[in-house]
DRENLUMRO-903012 format. One line per field, with one value per residue (C-alpha): residue in one letter; y, x, z. Coordinates in Angstrom, 2 decimals, padded with zeros to 5 digits. Example, Ala and Ser with C-alpha at 12.3 -4.5 7.8 and 13.67 -1.06 7.14 Angstrom:
2
residuo	c(a,s)
north	c(-004.50,-001.06)
east	c(012.30,013.67)
up	c(007.80,007.14)
***
This chain:
424
residuo	c(x,x,x,x,x,x,x,x,x,x,x,x,x,x,x,x,x,x,x,x,x,x,x,x,x,x,x,x,x,x,x,x,x,x,x,x,x,x,x,x,x,x,x,x,x,x,x,x,x,x,x,x,x,x,x,x,x,x,x,x,x,x,x,x,x,x,x,x,x,x,x,x,x,x,x,x,x,x,x,x,x,x,x,x,x,x,x,x,x,x,x,x,x,x,x,x,x,x,x,x,x,x,x,x,x,x,x,x,x,x,x,x,x,x,x,x,x,x,x,x,x,x,x,x,x,x,x,x,x,x,x,x,x,x,x,x,x,x,x,x,x,x,x,x,x,x,x,x,x,x,x,x,x,x,x,x,x,x,x,x,x,x,x,x,x,x,x,x,x,x,x,x,x,x,x,x,x,x,x,x,x,x,x,x,x,x,x,x,x,x,x,x,x,x,x,x,x,x,x,x,x,x,x,x,x,x,x,x,x,x,x,x,x,x,x,x,x,x,x,x,x,x,x,x,x,x,x,x,x,x,x,x,x,x,x,x,x,x,x,x,x,x,x,x,x,x,x,x,x,x,x,x,x,x,x,x,x,x,x,x,x,x,x,x,x,x,x,x,x,x,x,x,x,x,x,x,x,x,x,x,x,x,x,x,x,x,x,x,x,x,x,x,x,x,x,x,x,x,x,x,x,x,x,x,x,x,x,x,x,x,x,x,x,x,x,x,x,x,x,x,x,x,x,x,x,x,x,x,x,x,x,x,x,x,x,x,x,x,x,x,x,x,x,x,x,x,x,x,x,x,x,x,x,x,x,x,x,x,x,x,x,x,x,x,x,x,x,x,x,x,x,x,x,x,x,x,x,x,x,x,x,x,x,x,x,x,x,x,x,x,x,x,x,x,x,x,x,x,x,x,x,x,x,x,x,x,x,x,x,x,x,x,x,x,x,x,x,x,x,x,x,x,x,x)
north	c(172.08,173.51,176.59,176.99,176.92,178.79,181.73,181.85,181.39,184.34,185.80,185.94,187.11,190.40,190.98,191.36,193.27,195.71,196.04,197.28,199.44,200.93,202.24,199.69,198.75,195.63,192.45,191.03,187.74,186.26,182.18,179.87,182.76,184.28,187.33,189.10,191.51,190.50,194.09,194.10,193.14,189.83,189.48,189.87,188.05,185.07,185.71,185.05,181.92,180.69,181.35,181.29,178.18,178.82,176.29,178.21,181.56,179.96,179.19,182.52,184.09,182.01,182.79,186.54,185.74,183.60,186.29,189.58,187.76,184.61,186.04,186.05,185.46,184.17,181.51,181.16,177.24,176.27,177.96,176.90,173.80,173.33,174.99,172.65,169.42,171.15,171.97,168.79,167.98,171.91,171.66,168.19,169.39,172.89,172.03,171.58,174.89,178.75,179.16,176.51,177.71,181.27,180.10,178.24,181.18,182.75,180.27,179.73,181.93,180.54,177.14,174.00,174.71,177.91,177.72,175.17,176.97,180.04,178.15,175.79,179.10,180.58,177.46,177.57,180.93,180.52,177.52,179.77,182.33,179.96,178.43,181.76,182.72,180.24,180.12,184.27,182.53,180.52,182.57,185.15,182.49,181.19,184.69,185.27,182.10,183.36,186.74,184.97,182.62,185.85,187.26,184.20,184.19,187.50,186.88,184.07,185.59,187.19,184.02,182.27,185.17,185.25,181.05,181.05,184.16,182.72,178.98,179.88,182.13,179.70,176.74,175.31,173.96,175.76,174.32,171.05,167.61,167.27,164.59,166.11,169.39,168.00,166.03,169.15,170.63,168.28,171.35,173.08,169.45,168.43,171.30,171.75,167.70,168.67,169.78,171.66,168.16,169.84,168.43,167.24,166.43,166.15,169.46,171.47,171.33,173.30,173.96,176.28,178.17,179.76,182.14,183.26,186.72,189.45,193.40,195.23,198.19,200.89,200.55,197.02,194.87,192.87,192.03,188.45,188.16,185.02,185.26,182.51,181.64,179.02,177.81,176.43,174.51,174.49,172.20,172.31,168.27,167.19,170.24,173.02,176.58,178.62,178.43,180.79,182.65,184.10,185.14,186.51,188.32,191.34,189.78,191.82,194.17,190.84,190.39,193.80,193.49,190.17,191.38,195.35,194.57,197.64,197.07,198.06,199.60,198.04,200.54,203.17,203.29,205.00,202.95,200.16,201.59,201.70,197.73,196.88,199.23,197.77,193.94,195.32,196.10,192.48,191.03,193.06,192.52,188.60,189.35,191.66,189.32,186.41,187.81,188.67,189.67,190.40,193.40,194.68,194.85,196.60,193.77,193.27,189.81,188.56,187.20,185.14,181.52,181.35,178.15,176.93,175.38,172.25,173.99,173.46,177.21,176.07,171.59,170.45,168.19,168.16,167.32,170.05,172.79,173.41,175.54,176.50,174.45,175.96,180.22,182.33,183.19,180.57,180.74,177.49,177.48,178.62,176.62,175.51,177.95,175.44,174.43,173.72,170.70,167.17,164.37,162.23,159.23,157.91,157.84,158.62,162.32,162.56,163.27,164.89,166.64,163.75,161.40,163.58,163.93,160.41,159.26,162.14,161.18,161.46,160.31,161.89,162.37,163.34,166.27,166.86,167.69,169.70,172.16,173.03,173.44,175.74,177.32,178.15,179.39,182.13,182.91,183.82,185.53,187.58,189.62,191.34,192.42,195.52,194.81,196.10,194.96,192.80,191.58,188.77,186.45,184.49,182.88,183.57,186.47,187.37,189.04,191.00,192.25,193.00,193.00,196.18,198.45,196.37,193.07,190.68,187.10,184.92,188.68,187.59,190.01,187.89,186.25,183.92,182.88,181.11,180.63,182.79,181.58,182.46,185.56,186.22)
east	c(174.46,173.23,173.92,170.04,170.15,172.59,171.98,168.35,170.38,173.00,170.46,167.98,170.72,171.67,168.48,166.92,169.77,169.13,165.91,166.25,169.08,166.18,169.50,170.10,167.36,169.36,171.79,174.79,175.71,178.72,178.59,181.51,183.34,179.50,178.30,174.71,172.49,168.65,166.20,165.08,161.37,162.59,164.17,160.80,158.67,160.71,160.75,156.94,156.64,159.64,157.58,154.18,152.92,149.26,149.72,147.33,149.19,152.30,151.02,149.72,152.80,154.76,152.67,153.56,157.74,157.24,155.27,157.72,161.07,160.58,163.51,166.15,165.27,167.75,164.91,163.48,164.26,163.45,160.05,158.97,160.32,157.66,154.81,155.08,155.03,152.06,149.74,148.38,146.80,146.00,144.12,142.37,141.28,139.94,138.27,134.95,133.47,133.81,135.68,138.08,138.54,138.79,141.84,143.45,144.09,145.28,147.86,148.90,147.74,150.29,149.07,148.43,145.04,144.10,142.10,140.26,139.28,137.63,135.55,134.50,134.48,131.54,129.88,129.48,128.40,125.76,124.83,124.45,122.35,119.96,119.45,118.99,117.15,114.29,114.74,113.60,110.48,110.11,109.11,107.52,105.44,105.32,104.34,102.05,099.99,100.39,098.61,095.78,094.79,094.74,092.31,090.09,089.93,088.66,086.75,085.07,081.80,081.10,082.03,079.33,076.85,077.16,076.82,074.02,072.04,072.37,071.68,068.17,067.28,067.13,066.39,063.19,059.82,059.34,056.51,057.52,057.94,061.99,062.41,061.02,062.63,065.92,065.85,064.95,067.59,070.25,073.41,071.65,071.34,074.69,076.22,074.24,075.28,078.71,081.15,080.87,078.05,074.84,072.05,068.48,065.97,062.34,061.41,064.59,067.92,071.23,074.67,077.20,079.56,082.36,085.65,087.60,088.92,090.62,090.49,093.17,093.21,095.13,098.31,098.91,095.78,093.64,090.28,088.65,085.75,083.73,081.58,078.87,076.59,074.43,071.77,068.62,066.07,062.60,060.49,056.46,055.19,058.09,057.81,060.26,058.46,062.02,065.04,067.44,071.03,071.25,073.86,073.27,074.96,074.90,076.25,076.22,078.51,080.58,080.94,082.41,085.29,086.48,087.01,087.70,089.86,088.02,085.54,082.41,080.84,077.49,076.22,077.53,074.00,075.83,078.97,075.94,073.85,077.09,077.86,074.94,075.37,078.65,076.92,073.91,076.44,078.00,074.80,072.11,074.96,074.11,070.73,070.11,072.03,069.98,066.42,065.38,061.81,061.41,059.61,060.21,057.30,056.80,057.35,057.80,059.27,057.49,060.48,063.04,062.63,066.06,067.88,067.86,070.14,070.39,071.97,075.49,076.39,075.99,076.67,080.16,080.03,082.99,081.43,078.72,081.11,083.96,086.53,089.80,092.68,096.31,094.49,093.65,092.16,090.32,086.94,085.08,085.35,082.67,081.44,082.83,080.25,076.99,078.34,081.41,080.23,080.42,078.13,077.13,078.78,076.94,081.11,082.51,081.03,079.44,075.94,072.02,069.76,067.51,069.72,070.07,066.52,065.68,067.90,066.95,066.01,062.73,059.45,055.91,056.39,059.75,058.42,056.12,058.61,061.05,057.99,056.43,060.32,060.48,057.23,057.85,061.34,059.65,057.11,060.14,061.99,060.50,062.75,061.62,064.26,064.05,063.34,065.62,065.07,062.65,061.41,059.11,059.41,056.08,055.31,058.99,059.61,063.16,063.73,066.78,066.57,068.63,068.55,067.70,070.16,068.67,069.13,071.37,072.11,068.98,068.31,069.59,070.79,070.47,068.19,065.97,064.18,060.47,057.15,054.21,051.46,047.94,046.94,050.62)
up	c(025.72,022.60,020.24,021.14,024.75,024.77,023.12,024.93,028.48,027.40,025.24,028.58,030.91,028.71,027.82,031.84,032.41,029.79,030.06,033.54,032.29,029.99,028.08,024.94,022.58,021.33,022.40,021.05,020.45,019.85,019.91,018.35,016.40,015.17,016.22,015.83,016.54,018.53,018.82,022.39,020.68,020.09,022.89,024.94,022.32,022.91,026.44,026.03,024.37,026.94,029.71,028.91,030.44,028.53,025.43,023.61,024.13,023.36,020.24,019.37,020.56,018.18,014.65,015.61,016.24,012.89,011.16,012.68,012.52,009.93,007.42,009.88,014.04,016.22,017.03,014.14,012.83,016.66,016.58,012.99,014.12,017.29,015.06,012.66,014.63,016.50,013.55,012.67,016.68,016.20,013.24,014.29,017.64,016.51,013.03,014.42,015.42,014.91,018.16,017.17,013.56,014.75,016.80,014.01,012.39,014.43,015.45,011.82,009.94,008.00,008.16,005.95,006.62,006.30,003.43,004.40,007.94,006.32,004.17,006.94,008.81,006.18,006.32,009.87,009.96,007.11,009.26,012.34,010.94,009.20,012.80,014.08,011.79,012.15,015.88,015.21,013.19,015.52,018.46,016.57,015.38,019.22,020.10,017.29,018.50,022.21,021.16,018.54,021.23,024.13,021.30,020.82,024.85,024.99,022.15,023.10,023.88,021.12,018.69,020.61,020.39,017.02,016.75,017.98,017.29,013.35,014.61,016.59,014.35,011.30,013.73,012.31,013.27,016.71,019.06,016.97,019.20,020.01,017.78,014.60,015.52,015.62,012.60,010.91,012.24,011.38,012.34,015.36,017.01,016.18,018.01,020.70,021.39,021.56,024.19,026.62,027.56,027.96,031.01,029.96,031.64,029.83,030.69,029.34,028.07,029.57,028.12,030.29,028.55,031.48,031.74,034.56,033.38,035.60,034.48,036.08,038.20,038.62,041.00,039.15,040.83,039.32,039.83,039.30,037.58,035.80,032.91,032.04,029.30,029.19,025.93,027.91,025.10,026.58,026.33,026.79,026.56,024.29,022.14,021.64,022.26,023.27,022.62,025.27,025.40,028.96,030.88,034.31,036.49,034.16,032.13,029.23,031.41,032.18,028.69,027.90,031.00,029.64,025.77,026.94,029.86,031.40,034.74,034.22,037.82,037.45,040.23,037.56,035.28,032.43,032.85,032.47,029.82,027.64,028.09,026.67,023.29,022.88,023.27,021.03,018.70,018.44,018.48,016.10,012.64,013.17,013.52,010.84,008.49,008.93,010.04,006.42,006.35,009.59,011.45,014.79,017.25,020.67,023.02,027.03,027.86,031.11,033.84,032.78,035.25,036.88,036.08,039.24,041.64,039.50,036.76,035.10,036.80,040.51,039.75,040.58,038.28,035.74,032.84,032.75,031.88,029.81,030.48,028.39,031.29,032.50,032.31,034.06,031.61,030.80,028.24,027.08,023.40,020.97,018.87,014.99,012.74,012.07,008.23,009.27,011.32,010.13,009.87,012.84,012.72,015.98,017.65,020.98,021.85,018.78,020.33,018.83,020.69,019.88,021.84,024.64,024.69,024.88,027.02,029.77,033.02,034.97,035.01,035.20,039.13,038.40,035.70,037.83,041.16,039.30,037.65,041.14,042.55,039.15,040.21,043.70,042.42,040.23,042.82,044.93,042.61,040.45,037.75,034.49,032.13,029.90,026.66,024.24,020.35,019.31,015.78,014.51,011.55,010.85,014.47,015.57,017.60,018.89,021.64,022.94,026.76,029.72,033.37,035.49,037.22,040.65,039.35,039.85,040.00,038.34,036.45,033.33,030.04,026.57,023.95,022.87,019.67,020.91,019.01,018.37,020.22,019.24,021.29,021.67)
***
C-alpha cells in the first residue's frame, strides 16, 4: 500500500472520529517517522474529492484544494498529478461553448489555457450579443411590418377611393366610344384592367373589391362585417357615359367601421351622419385637388341602378373578387397610383379596358335581354340617394351621394363622374 493511500485511510478514520466528537480541529499524521498536522477543513475537502461521483464536481473540488493547499497540503502532489493528466482533455471538450469555457475556468483557474479561454469567452459573448441584437432587430422589423400591413388593410378603402376619385375626374372624352376613351386614357385603362379582374358585357364593366373584417364590442365579443366596393363603367351604344364607385349596404358606415374598428348602428341617425361626414373628409381633399376650375351645383341624383344578381358581389366565380387570403381582416389591395402604372406589353395578366370590351360576350339579342332585366329590376327597386356634393366642370359632372336612412342592399353610398348631356 502506498504512503498516500495509507495516509488517506488513516486520515479518513481519524477525521470522521474527530468530526463526530466535535472536539478537535486538526489531526496529526505519523507515518515512517514523519508527522504533520492536517486541518479539519483540508480533511473535509479531500474527502469530498475522494467520495464525489460526479467528475465535474471532482475537478472543481481539486481546483479548490490546489488553491487553498497548494503550498503544502498533505495530498497536493496527488491532486496536481490528476489535474495535469486531465487538463488537455477537459480543454478540448469544453473550449467551444460559453458554458464549457466557464467550466474550464472554474476547474482550472490556474490552467495552461486560461488566457485562451478568457479570449474565447469575450469573442463568443460578442457574437452572442450580435445575434441577440440581430434577432431583436428582426423581431422589431416583423412587428413593424405586421403593424404596417394591418394599417394598410384598415385603410384600403381610403386608398382605393382617393385613387379612383383622382383617376375618374382625370379621364378625358366622356361620351366617346370605349376604344377611344381607353386609348386617350392609358393609365385608367391599365388600372381598370388590372387585378381584381373586371367582368365586362357590351353595356357595362364591373370591378369588385371586398374585405371581411370584425368590429370588437364590449365583453370580448366582435361583430363580423363585410366591406364591398364596386367600380362600374356604364356604356350606351358603346360610349362611356358614366363611371361609378359604389359601396352597398351603407358603405360609408362600413368604411368607417373597417378603418376605426368602431361599430356604426345604421338605425342611429347621428352615428350614420357622423360616418358620412367622416367619409367626406377623406374624399373631398382629393376632389378639391383634381377638380380645379369646377363649380358647385345643386343636383338631385337619380336612382342608382342596382349592380344586379350577376354582379361579382353575388357571384361565386373565384376571379371576380380579390381578397388578402389568410386574414380575418383581409382586403383586396388598393390599386397602385396611376403614375406608377407600367406600360402595357401585352403579357399575360396585363389587360386593358379596350381589350376587355373587345372580348366581352353577348350579342344584340342578349344585350336586349339584359337591358330588359335591369329595367325590370330598377322598376321594382327604386332607391333615391341623397346628394352630398355636386360639382361641374365643362361637360363633366362629379357627384358624391349616400343612401337614405331606411335604404339598404341596393342603396349605395359612393360617387360617380358622368357626362353632362344637353338639357341636364
